[in-house]
N, C-alpha and C positions, 0 to 999 in steps of 0.2 A: 277622463280616461274610458268611461263606459261607452261614450259615443264612438271613440276611436277603435277600441278593440271589439266591442259588441259580442264578446264571448266567442270569437272566431267564426262567426257566421259567414262573413265575406272573405276575410283573409285566411281562414282555415283551409280553403281549397288550394291556396298557394303555398301554404307552409306544411312541413311535415309535423308529425305528432310532437317531437321534442321541441321544435321551435314554438309551436302553439302552446305547449305546456309552459315553457319559459316565459312567453309573452303574457299569458294569463296570470301566472304567479306574480310577475312583476306588476301587472295592473292591480292585482289584489293588494300587494304591499303598498303601492302608491296611494290607492284609495283609502286604505286604513290609516296610513300615515297622515293624510289630510284630515281625516275624521278626528284622530287623536290630537293633532295640533290645534284644531278648533275646540276640542274639549278642554285642553289645557288653557287656552285663551279664555274660554267661558268660565273656568274654575277660578282663574286669577281675578276676574271681574266681580266675583261674589265672595262673601265671607261666610255664607251659610253652609255648614257641613252636611246638613240634610239635603240641600239642593245638590251638592256635589255627589253624595251617595246615590240619590235617585237618578241623577244625570248619568253617572258612570254605569249604573245598572241598566238603564234603558239603552245606553250606547252599546253595552255588551250584548243586549238582545238584538241589536241591529247587526253587529259584527259577526256573531256566532253563526246565524243562518247563512250569511254570505260565505263564510269560511267552509261550512259544510257543503254548500252548493258547488264551490270551486273544487273541493276535494272529491266529491262524488262525480262531478263532470270529468275530472282528469284521471282519477285512480280506479274507480269501480266500473270497469268496462266488461263486456262479454268477451271471454277468452276466445282466441282464434280457433281452438279445437271445437268449441261449441258451434262457431260459424260453419266449419267444415261439415259437422254432423247435420246442421239445418239444411245446408245446400244438398248434401247427399240424400237426405230424406225427401226433399222436394224433387230431386232428379228421379229417385226410385219411384215415387208416387206417380210422377208423370209417365215414366216408362211402363208402370203397371197398367195405367189407363190405356196407353197405346197397345200394349200386349193383349189386354182384354179385348180391345176393339179388333185387333188382328185375328185373334183366335175365334171370336164369335161372329165376325163378319158384320157386326153392327157398328155403324158410325153414329156417334152422338155428339154433334158439334156444340150443342147447348151445354152439355155436361162438361166438355173439355174447356169451353170458354169460361164457364162459371168457375171451374177448378183453377184455371190460370189466373183469373182475376182475384179470387180469394187468396190464393197462395201469394200472389204479388202484393196484395194489400197487407197481408200479415207480415211479410218480409220487410216491406217499406216501413211499417210501424215499428218493428223491432230495430231496424237500422236507425230510424229517426230518434228513438228513445236512447239508443246506445251512443250515437255519434252526434253530439251537439253542434259540430261544425258542418254537418251535412243536413241541414234542417229543411224538412218539407213542411212541417207544421210549426211555425214559429210562435213562441210565447213572448208576449209583450214585455219589454224591459222598461216601460214608461215609469213605473214606480221608482226604479233606481235612478232614472234620468231626472225625475222631479226632485228626488232627495239631493242629488248632486247640485241641481240648480238652486235649491233652497239653501244648501250649505255655502254656496259661493256668493249669495246675495248679502249685502251689508245689513 
């Protein structure tokens, strides 16, 4: 399921937020269902309660960060009014540079270019951190893919 959904990177551009959230939650449920079914099968093959306790504990240590990751990715987002303020500040800062250049009669293309690049980079990074489905800097999911492959091997 990780390969198919890939946390909305490709399909997120085609889906709205509600569809993406439903799809990610469903993938989360299916993945954990597979993990727990394999845990039950492993428990039935052994009679050692110590093994079962350690196995379940380590399994919980795998499941909990994934659940936190999905929750953070879907629920903890920058509110729209914060975005409006960020864009307003950016617009006002650009207007003040233009106003200053107009009042003083001094054109500083290097300063304006640097300002535009810096503000654009900051906004891109904020958007990238906030919206996992619009990824400019992608974090590798190889660890999860390897885990899935290891779980499906006999």
